[in-house]
N, C-alpha and C positions, 0 to 999 in steps of 0.2 A: 320812671322812664328807663327802659333798658338802653344802654349806650350802644349805638350801632357801630359796626365796622364801616369805615369810610375808605374810598379808593380815589386815587388820582391816576393820571396816565403812567406815572412811574413808582408810586408809593402805595403801600397798604397801611392804613391807620387802624390799629387794633386796640380795642379798649384795654387799658392798663390792667394787669393782673399781678398777684403776689409773686408768681413765678418769674416775672420780669426783673425782679430785684437783682438776681444774679448777673444778668447782662448789664443792667444799669450800673451796678457797682464796678463792673469791668471797664466800661467805656466813659463814664461820666466824670470821675475825679481828675480833670485836666484843667489847668489854668486857662487855656483858650476857651473852654466852655463856661467855667464858673465865674470868671472875673467880672462880668456884667450882670450877674444874677443878684437878687436882693441880698442884703448883708446878713440876713438870718440864716443863709445857707452856710453850714459849718465848713471852715477851711483851716487846716487840712481836713479833708473829708474823712470821716470815721469809717472803719472797716465794715460797719453795719449801717452806714448812712442811707443807702438805697432802701433797705428793708424798713428802716425806721420811717422814712418819708412815705413809701408806698403804703405800708400797713397802718401807720399812725396818722397820716394826713390825707393822702390822695384817695385811697379806697373808702374811708369813712365819709369824705366829702362827696364822692360819687354816689354812695349809698343814700346819702341825705338829699340828693338832687341839687347840690350846691356847686358841683364841679363836674367836668367831663375831661378825662385824661386818656390820651392815646399814645401807644408806642408807634414809632415810625420805622417802617421796614421797606427796603427797596424790593421791588418785584423780582429782581434778579437773584435775591437771596432772602426770601421771606422769613427765614428762621433767625436772622440776625437783626437785633435792635440797633438802630443808628441814631436815635434821638427820641424826644418826647415833645408833645404839644398838648396844651391844656386850655380849657375855658373855665372861667369862674364867675359866678354871680357876684355882684357888688357894684358900687358906684364908680370905682376908679381903676381897677386892675383886672381886666377880663380875659386876657390871653397871654400865655407865656410859652416859650419853646426853647429847645436847644438841639443842636445837631453836631455829631462828631466832626472834627475838622476835615477828615478824609472825604466826607461827602458834601462839604460846603462848596459854594461858588458854582453850583450846577442848576440853581433854580428850584431845588427840591423843597426848601422851606417855603418858598412862594407858593408852590402847589399845595403844601400842607395847610398853610395859612388860609388860602382860598377855600379849601374844603371845610375847615372848621368855622370860618367866618360865615359861609353859606349855612352851615348847621345852626350857628348862633342866631342868625336873622330869620331863616326860614322855619326851622323846626322848633327852636326855642322862642321864637317871636319876640326877640329883644329889640329895643328901639335904638340903642347905641352900643358901640364897642369902644372901650378905652384901653389903651396899652401904654403903660409907662416904660421908659427905657433910658439908659445912659446916653447922653448926647454923642459921645464918641463911639457908640456901637453903630458904626456906619452901615454895616450889612443889614442890621435890623431896621434902621431908619429907611434904607432904600426899599425894603419890603413894604413898609408902611406907606411910603410915598407912591410906589407903584400900584398899590391897592386903593388909592384915593383918600387915604387918611390925611388928616391935617394936624399940625402941632397946635394944641389949644392951651398949654400951660408949660412954664419952665420953672425950675426950682433946683435945689441940691438934695441929693438922696444918698444914703449909705448903701453901697454895693459891696460885694466880696472884696473888690479891689480897693475900696475906701469911699470917702465922700467925693461925689462927682456931680457935675452939672447933669441934670436930667430933664426930661420932657414927657408930657402925656400926649399921645396921638389919639385922635378920635375919628370915628366913621359912623354915620347914622344908617339906619335900616333903609331909608329912602335913597340915600346916596349909593349904597351897595346894590340895591335892586336896579337902579337906573344904570349903573355901570355894568351890571350883569346882563341886562337886557340889550345894551349896546354891543357887548362882546359876542 
């Protein structure tokens, strides 16, 4: 399946490409972004970390039909990458994202999450979406709560910041469609 370009009122979600590594490397390695990411993300971030991730993990998973990765770009400046959002097949970790701090607290990630969640349930016909996160990642928790997700499990997990309380948030296809139809 070719990965489509998605759009929201304020964002363009473009399928991730090798060329995006340059911009990712420029904007990603910041503590505010990486601290709540999974502990396997190297920190300090290596000088070729974005290229290694995109070419060694993201693009092969996309080609294999196991993951879908998009760069986030604001419509006001479509040439500038401001974040990434991803979907992954598997039982426990289906969506991940990050957004540069300068663009946070404007509802942009909520728009991106709604677009990819719709893609997950409508185009990929998945039955449930699970998203693990650090419990103190309040902005991410609020996005999950606003989209009707519920906390289904708590545990400790290693993040870049260290071992933290974590939780898995879940939404079913039926719940998403019912919410979508009401909106």
